[in-house]
C-alpha positions as CSV (number, residue, x, y, z in Angstrom):
1,X,0.0,0.3,-0.2
2,X,3.0,2.3,-0.3
3,X,1.8,3.2,-3.5
4,X,-1.3,5.0,-1.8
5,X,0.1,8.6,-1.8
6,X,2.1,7.9,-5.1
7,X,0.9,11.0,-7.4
8,X,-1.5,12.3,-4.8
9,X,-1.6,16.3,-4.0
10,X,-0.8,16.7,-0.1
11,X,-0.8,20.2,1.2
12,X,1.1,20.1,4.9
13,X,1.2,23.3,6.9
14,X,4.0,24.3,9.0
15,X,6.6,21.7,7.1
16,X,9.9,23.1,7.7
17,X,10.3,21.1,11.0
18,X,9.1,18.4,14.0
19,X,6.1,16.6,12.5
20,X,5.5,18.6,9.2
21,X,9.1,18.3,8.3
22,X,8.9,14.4,8.9
23,X,5.7,14.4,6.9
24,X,6.8,16.3,4.2
25,X,9.5,14.0,3.6
26,X,7.8,10.9,3.9
27,X,4.9,12.1,1.1
28,X,8.1,12.8,-1.4
29,X,9.6,9.3,-0.9
30,X,6.3,7.6,-1.1
31,X,5.4,9.6,-4.3
32,X,3.3,12.5,-3.4
33,X,3.3,16.1,-4.8
34,X,3.7,18.1,-1.8
35,X,3.1,21.5,-0.8
36,X,4.7,23.1,2.3
37,X,4.3,26.6,4.0
38,X,6.3,27.9,6.9
39,X,7.0,31.4,8.2
40,X,10.9,31.6,7.9
41,X,12.0,31.4,4.1
42,X,15.7,30.1,5.3
43,X,13.9,26.8,6.5
44,X,12.1,26.6,3.6
45,X,14.7,27.1,1.0
46,X,16.9,24.2,3.1
47,X,14.0,21.9,2.8
48,X,13.9,22.6,-0.9
49,X,17.7,22.0,-1.0
50,X,17.7,18.8,1.0
51,X,15.0,17.7,-1.7
52,X,16.0,18.5,-4.9
53,X,14.6,17.3,-7.6
54,X,11.3,16.0,-5.7
55,X,7.8,17.4,-6.6
56,X,7.7,20.0,-3.5
57,X,7.1,23.8,-4.0
58,X,7.1,25.4,-0.5
59,X,5.7,29.4,0.1
60,X,6.1,31.5,2.9
61,X,3.0,31.8,5.1
62,X,2.2,32.8,8.5
63,X,-0.9,30.6,8.9
64,X,-2.5,33.1,11.5
65,X,-2.9,35.1,8.6
66,X,-6.0,34.6,6.6
67,X,-4.6,36.3,3.1
68,X,-1.3,34.1,3.7
69,X,-3.3,30.9,3.9
70,X,-5.5,31.9,1.0
71,X,-2.1,32.4,-1.1
72,X,-0.9,28.9,0.3
73,X,-3.8,27.5,-1.1
74,X,-4.5,28.8,-4.5
75,X,-0.2,28.5,-5.2
76,X,-0.7,24.8,-4.3
77,X,-3.8,24.3,-6.5
78,X,-2.2,26.0,-9.5
79,X,1.0,24.1,-9.1
80,X,-0.2,20.8,-9.4
81,X,-4.2,21.4,-10.0
82,X,-5.6,20.6,-6.9
83,X,-5.8,19.0,-3.5
84,X,-6.3,15.7,-2.5
85,X,-4.9,15.7,1.2
86,X,-4.9,18.8,3.2
87,X,-2.7,18.2,6.7
88,X,-3.7,21.2,8.8
89,X,0.1,20.4,11.2
90,X,1.0,24.2,11.8
91,X,0.7,25.0,15.4
92,X,2.3,26.5,18.4
93,X,2.0,26.0,22.6
94,X,1.9,27.6,25.4
95,X,3.3,27.1,29.2
96,X,1.9,29.7,31.0
97,X,-0.5,30.0,34.5
98,X,-3.7,31.8,33.6
99,X,-3.1,34.2,36.5
100,X,0.2,35.3,34.7
101,X,-0.9,34.9,31.1
102,X,-2.0,37.8,28.9
103,X,-4.6,37.7,26.8
104,X,-2.5,38.1,23.5
105,X,-0.4,34.5,24.1
106,X,-4.1,33.1,24.1
107,X,-5.4,35.1,20.9
108,X,-1.9,34.2,19.3
109,X,-2.4,30.4,19.9
110,X,-6.0,30.6,18.7
111,X,-4.9,32.1,16.0
112,X,-2.3,29.7,14.8
113,X,-3.7,26.3,15.7
114,X,-7.9,26.9,15.1
115,X,-7.7,29.5,13.1
116,X,-5.3,28.7,10.8
117,X,-6.8,25.1,10.5
118,X,-10.2,27.2,9.7
119,X,-8.7,29.3,6.6
120,X,-6.8,26.7,4.7
121,X,-9.7,24.5,5.1
122,X,-12.0,26.4,3.7
123,X,-10.0,28.0,0.6
124,X,-9.4,23.9,-0.1
125,X,-12.9,22.7,0.3
126,X,-14.0,23.1,-3.2
127,X,-10.8,21.2,-4.4
128,X,-11.2,18.9,-1.8
129,X,-14.6,17.8,-2.4
130,X,-14.0,17.2,-6.3
131,X,-11.3,15.5,-5.8
132,X,-13.3,13.8,-2.4
133,X,-10.3,14.3,-0.5
134,X,-8.9,14.3,3.0
135,X,-8.7,16.7,5.7
136,X,-6.4,16.0,8.7
137,X,-6.0,18.0,12.0
138,X,-3.1,17.1,14.1
139,X,-4.7,17.8,17.6
140,X,-3.1,16.8,21.0
141,X,-3.8,15.0,23.8
142,X,-4.8,18.9,25.2
143,X,-7.7,18.4,22.8
144,X,-9.2,15.5,25.3
145,X,-8.0,16.9,28.3
146,X,-7.4,20.3,29.5
147,X,-3.7,20.8,30.6
148,X,-2.6,23.4,33.2
149,X,0.0,26.1,32.3
150,X,-1.5,25.4,29.1
151,X,-5.3,27.0,28.9
152,X,-5.1,28.7,25.9
153,X,-3.3,25.2,23.4
154,X,-6.1,23.4,25.2
155,X,-8.9,25.1,24.2
156,X,-7.3,25.8,20.1
157,X,-7.1,21.8,20.4
158,X,-10.5,21.2,22.3
159,X,-12.2,23.8,19.4
160,X,-9.9,22.2,16.5
161,X,-11.6,18.5,17.5
162,X,-14.8,20.2,17.7
163,X,-15.0,21.9,14.5
164,X,-13.1,18.8,12.7
165,X,-15.8,16.2,14.3
166,X,-18.7,19.1,13.4
167,X,-17.3,19.5,9.3
168,X,-16.6,15.5,9.2
169,X,-20.5,14.7,9.2
170,X,-21.2,18.0,7.0
171,X,-18.9,16.8,4.2
172,X,-19.8,12.9,4.8
173,X,-22.3,13.1,1.7
174,X,-19.4,15.0,-0.2
175,X,-17.3,11.7,0.6
176,X,-14.6,14.1,1.9
177,X,-12.5,12.3,4.9
178,X,-12.0,14.0,7.9
179,X,-9.9,13.1,10.7
180,X,-7.5,14.2,13.0
181,X,-4.8,12.9,15.1
182,X,-2.8,13.1,18.0
183,X,0.7,12.8,18.8
184,X,1.1,13.0,22.3
185,X,4.9,14.0,23.8
186,X,6.9,13.5,20.4
187,X,10.6,15.2,20.0
188,X,9.8,18.3,18.2
189,X,10.4,22.1,18.5
190,X,7.1,23.0,19.7
191,X,8.1,23.0,23.0
192,X,10.8,25.4,22.4
193,X,9.0,27.5,20.7
194,X,6.1,27.6,23.2
195,X,5.0,31.0,23.9
196,X,5.4,32.0,27.6
197,X,3.3,34.7,29.4
198,X,4.1,37.3,27.2
199,X,3.5,35.9,24.1
200,X,7.4,35.5,23.7
201,X,9.0,32.1,22.4
202,X,10.3,30.6,25.8
203,X,13.5,29.2,23.9
204,X,13.6,25.8,25.7
205,X,12.0,22.9,26.7
206,X,11.8,21.5,30.5
207,X,10.7,17.9,29.2
208,X,13.2,14.7,28.3
209,X,12.9,14.9,24.6
210,X,15.2,11.7,24.3
211,X,12.1,9.3,25.8
212,X,9.9,10.5,23.4
213,X,8.7,9.1,19.9
214,X,10.5,10.4,17.2
215,X,8.6,13.1,14.2
216,X,10.1,10.4,11.8
217,X,7.9,7.6,13.7
218,X,5.1,9.8,14.2
219,X,4.6,10.8,10.7
220,X,4.5,7.2,10.0
221,X,1.7,6.8,11.8
222,X,-0.3,9.1,10.7
223,X,-0.1,8.9,7.1
224,X,-0.9,4.9,7.8
225,X,-3.8,6.7,9.8
226,X,-4.9,8.5,6.3
227,X,-4.7,6.0,4.2
228,X,-6.7,3.6,6.4
229,X,-9.4,6.6,7.1
230,X,-8.8,6.6,10.6
231,X,-11.4,8.8,12.1
232,X,-9.0,9.8,14.9
233,X,-5.7,8.7,15.8
234,X,-4.4,8.9,19.5
235,X,-0.5,7.7,19.8
236,X,1.6,6.8,22.7
237,X,0.6,5.0,25.7
238,X,0.5,7.8,28.0
239,X,-1.8,9.9,25.6
240,X,-4.1,6.7,25.3
241,X,-4.3,6.4,29.0
242,X,-5.1,9.9,29.9
243,X,-8.0,9.9,27.1
244,X,-9.2,7.0,28.6
245,X,-8.6,8.3,32.2
246,X,-10.4,11.6,31.0
247,X,-13.8,9.6,29.9
248,X,-14.0,7.2,32.9
249,X,-12.2,8.7,35.4
250,X,-12.4,12.3,35.6
251,X,-11.7,13.5,39.0
252,X,-8.7,10.9,39.2
253,X,-7.6,12.3,35.8
254,X,-7.6,15.8,37.5
255,X,-5.2,14.7,40.4
256,X,-3.1,12.9,38.0
257,X,-2.9,15.6,35.7
258,X,-2.0,18.0,38.2
259,X,0.8,15.6,39.8
260,X,2.7,15.5,36.4
261,X,2.7,19.3,35.9
262,X,3.2,20.6,39.7
263,X,6.1,19.9,41.9
264,X,5.1,21.8,45.5
265,X,2.9,23.4,43.8
266,X,5.0,25.1,41.0
267,X,4.3,24.3,37.3
268,X,7.3,22.5,36.1
269,X,6.3,20.7,32.9
């Protein structure tokens, strides 16, 4: 089934690092035509150079800006004739207690994680309907269980999953498949880039990434789920356990989550 993606047009937001980059590279290896975007021109240039000769186009775009999303989608369709699969991967996290957090921090997270997916999906929708394609949202365990210190991030992922579930039902008759994936803790730059209370990047991660799933392994799981047209995908044992506990034992989940993120009453992760 490795031929599933051959010659399919796949648009991936946030494709210059982490899971997004791993998705782009794996898709290219499987023969897909890939369009991706990112905010950093130099990183896009390096991605293009590393995959010279592949069917890859790149666009500088900040998905929190509607016009950037429109330009990205229109460029993808103009270059490849349409879009078969849209992977809304671009995202940003945050680490700060609500009592310390500026409204700007929460708004910026929501603009990127939620509205970025809305913009790109809406502009790609006609092509996806025409091709009976697939819409994917890269969500998080935080879309099932609110995480302390990440209130804005959790809100954005809850919003993303609720919105995807709604449009999944809307698009059933159009034969467009909609799914969301929750990678769990994966090695990526998202924690280093996470916003602090003042909407600036932390620049460091408090977590041991050596014990996490690699972005490359995560990408393979995601593409397998797309191929099998799964409804949702929750990765890692910790992620599956958290979703299970939240569904059946929410009060216990409160205590376990608190113990994981707080030490001596202070947020540490």
